[in-house]
C-alpha positions in Angstrom: -14.0 -39.3 43.1 -12.2 -41.2 40.3 -15.2 -40.5 37.9 -15.1 -36.8 38.7 -11.3 -36.7 38.1 -11.7 -38.6 34.8 -14.5 -36.2 33.7 -12.3 -33.2 34.5 -9.3 -34.6 32.7 -11.5 -35.4 29.6 -13.0 -31.9 29.7 -9.5 -30.2 30.0 -8.3 -32.4 27.1 -11.2 -31.4 24.9 -10.8 -27.7 25.6 -7.1 -27.8 24.9 -7.7 -29.7 21.7 -10.2 -27.1 20.5 -7.9 -24.2 21.4 -4.9 -25.9 19.8 -6.9 -26.5 16.6 -8.0 -22.9 16.5 -4.4 -21.7 17.0 -3.0 -24.0 14.3 -5.8 -23.6 11.8 -5.0 -20.9 9.3 -7.0 -22.4 6.3 -4.5 -20.7 4.0 -5.8 -17.3 5.3 -3.5 -14.6 6.4 -3.4 -12.4 9.4 -6.9 -10.9 10.0 -5.3 -7.8 11.5 -4.6 -6.4 8.0 -7.1 -3.9 6.5 -8.7 -4.8 3.1 -7.3 -2.5 0.5 -8.4 -4.3 -2.6 -10.3 -2.1 -5.1 -10.0 1.3 -6.7 -8.8 4.3 -4.7 -8.8 7.9 -5.9 -7.5 11.1 -4.4 -5.8 14.4 -5.0 -2.0 14.4 -4.5 -0.5 17.8 -3.8 3.2 18.3 -4.7 4.9 19.5 -1.5 8.5 19.6 -2.9 10.2 19.1 -6.3 13.9 19.6 -6.8 15.8 20.7 -8.9 13.6 23.2 -10.7 14.8 22.3 -14.3 13.9 18.6 -13.9 10.5 19.6 -12.3 9.7 21.9 -15.2 10.6 19.2 -17.7 8.3 16.5 -16.1 5.5 18.9 -15.2 5.6 18.8 -11.4 5.5 22.2 -9.6 5.3 22.9 -5.8 1.6 23.3 -4.8 0.3 21.6 -7.9 -2.4 19.0 -7.4 -2.8 15.8 -9.5 -5.6 13.3 -9.3 -4.3 9.8 -8.7 -5.9 6.4 -9.0 -4.7 3.2 -7.6 -6.2 -0.2 -8.6 -5.1 -2.7 -5.9 -5.4 -6.4 -5.4 -4.6 -8.1 -2.2 -3.5 -11.6 -1.0 -3.1 -11.5 2.7 -0.5 -8.9 3.5 0.8 -8.7 -0.1 -0.6 -6.0 -2.3 -0.1 -5.2 -6.0 -1.7 -3.2 -8.7 -1.3 0.1 -10.5 -0.7 3.7 -9.5 -1.7 6.3 -12.1 -1.8 10.1 -12.3 -4.8 11.0 -14.3 -4.0 13.1 -17.3 -0.3 12.6 -16.9 1.9 10.0 -18.7 2.7 8.3 -15.4 1.4 4.9 -14.6 3.3 2.3 -12.6 2.9 -1.2 -11.6 3.3 -1.2 -7.8 3.7 -3.9 -5.2 4.0 -3.9 -1.4 2.5 -4.9 1.8 -0.3 -4.0 4.3 0.6 -4.5 7.9 -2.1 -3.6 10.3 -3.2 -0.3 8.9 0.1 0.7 7.3 0.2 0.3 3.4 3.6 0.5 1.7 3.8 0.3 -2.1 6.8 0.7 -4.5 7.1 0.6 -8.3 8.9 1.9 -11.4 7.7 3.5 -14.6 9.4 4.2 -17.9 7.8 6.8 -20.2 8.9 9.4 -22.8 10.7 11.7 -20.4 12.7 8.9 -18.7 12.3 6.8 -15.5 10.5 7.4 -12.2 10.0 5.4 -9.1 6.8 5.4 -7.0 7.1 5.2 -3.2 3.8 5.2 -1.4 3.3 5.0 2.4 -0.1 5.5 3.9 -2.3 4.8 6.9 -5.6 3.1 6.1 -8.7 4.0 8.1 -12.0 2.5 6.9 -12.4 3.8 3.4 -9.6 6.4 3.4 -5.8 6.3 3.1 -3.7 9.3 4.2 -0.5 8.9 2.3 2.9 10.4 1.4 4.1 9.8 -2.1 7.5 10.3 -3.5 9.2 9.9 -6.9 12.8 9.8 -8.0 12.9 11.0 -11.5 15.7 10.3 -14.0 15.4 12.0 -17.4 16.9 10.4 -20.5 19.5 13.1 -20.7 20.8 12.0 -17.2 19.4 14.8 -15.1 17.5 13.6 -12.0 15.3 15.0 -9.3 13.0 14.2 -6.4 9.2 14.8 -6.1 7.4 14.6 -2.8 3.6 14.9 -2.2 0.8 13.9 0.0 -2.9 13.2 -0.3 -6.0 11.4 1.0 -7.4 8.5 -1.1 -10.9 7.2 -0.9 -12.8 4.3 -2.4 
């Protein structure tokens, strides 16, 4: 009986050691629950709102207008950084943010000839698409400011 108990105790110890090792071993890697968003993403972004009209006219955003956008992203665990660009427009921003599960959030700033703008991107990643809302706070060099909101679906 003593041999059986010693065998069971050894077996339990080995199993616990293996499980503890798996639990503690991260090998420098991050949470595997995050989606991989590294790469180039493209998609049409439709302007859903832009106010006030004089600022929107100045920067070229009109309700219902669609812009093709490109994101080039790099990822390190849950941290994401890269660029967000409207093709054909003078708006390209360095962005950074996080991926948590399937939720991607990015923020950035851009300065260009009309003034300054922010980029706020929030999307849900599913396989090779991201359904996103994008917004921009715009400040013109003459001090006028406005807000642009849009949405789109990006794909790799």
